[in-house]
N, C-alpha and C positions, 0 to 999 in steps of 0.2 A: 504494500500500500504506500502511496505517496506520503512522505513526511516532510515537515518543515523544520529547518535548523536555524536557530538564532545565533548570532555572534556579536561581539563588541562590548559585552558587559564587563564590569570590573569595579574597582575602587577609585573614587574620584573625590577631590576636595570640594567643599561647598563653593558654588560659583563657577565650577568647572563645567566641562562639556564631554559628552560621549555620543558616539554614533552607533546605533544598533542596526544590524542587517539581518535579513531573513531570506532564505532561498529554499525552493522546493526540490526534493530529490527526483521528481518526475514532473511530467507535464500535467497541469491542471487546466481543464477547459471550462468555459462559461463562467469565468470569474465575474462576480457582481460587486463584491466589496472586499477590501483588505484592511485589517485592523491591527492595532497594538493594544493589548491589555496588560494590566499589571496586578500583582497581588502581594500585599505586605502581610507579615505574620499577624494573625488575629483580625484580619480584614477580609472582606469579600473581594473577589476579582472585580476590577473596574475597567471600563473602556477608557483608554487614554486618547486615542486618535483613530480616525476612520478615513478611508479613501475609497470612493466609489469608482466604478469602471469609467464613469463619465468625467472623472477628475475632481469631483466635489470633495472637500475635506471638512471634517468635524473634529473639534477638540474638546476635551473636558476643560471646564473653567480653570481648574488648578494648573493647567499646563499651557493655556493660551498665551501666545507671545513668546514662549520659551521653547516649545517643541515644534518640529516640522516633520510631517509625514510625507513620504514620497514612495513611488513604486512604479512598476511596469507590469501590467497584467499579462502581456504577451510573454515576458521573460520569467514570470512568476517570482518576482523579487520585490522586496519591501524594505524600507529603511525608516529609521526614526532618528532625527537629529535632535539632541537634547542639550540645551544651553542653560546657563544660570541655574544649575542644579542645586537643590537644597536637600537636607536630610529627609524631608517628607517624601522625596522621590525614591527613596530606598525601597526596593521591591524586586520581585522576580517578574521580568517582562516577557510576554508571550506574543508571538505573531499569530495571526488568524486569517485564513483565506476562506471566503464563502463562494461556493459554486452553485448556481441555480440554472435550471433548464426546464423546458417543457417538451413533452412528447404527446401529441394529441391533446387530451384533456388532463393528462397526468402531469403533476409537478414533482420536480426532484430538487433536493437541496442537500449539499454536503459541506460540512465544516472541517477544515484542516487546521491542525494546531502544532505549534512547535513545542519543544521540551522546556523552554524557558531559559533565560539568561539572567544572572544576578547582577543587579546594579546597586552599589552601596555608595552612599554619599556621606562622608564623615571626615572629620579632621584627624 
């Protein structure tokens, strides 16, 4: 089965920057949305940023102006540029790709997930 692999996580000082990348092990067709989620200990997974196949972007209020999502649906790649990081950004970050299609009256949806990459913001 196709898997997503994240990279670029690590330890960074407050105010620093990191760039996360995600790539698929195989071809994913009919991509409609590509997302970055994160989960901190004791908290639910939250949507950080979203990119639609049409190029529209959405950000959680907590990261607006600091994070930038980019990607290429044809290449099945996704990136997240993170600037002005603070300790509250510490979490495991996951990439997510959603594939949707129709066959006749039938609808199909498939979610692909990465294993996560740790981002730690600390002095």
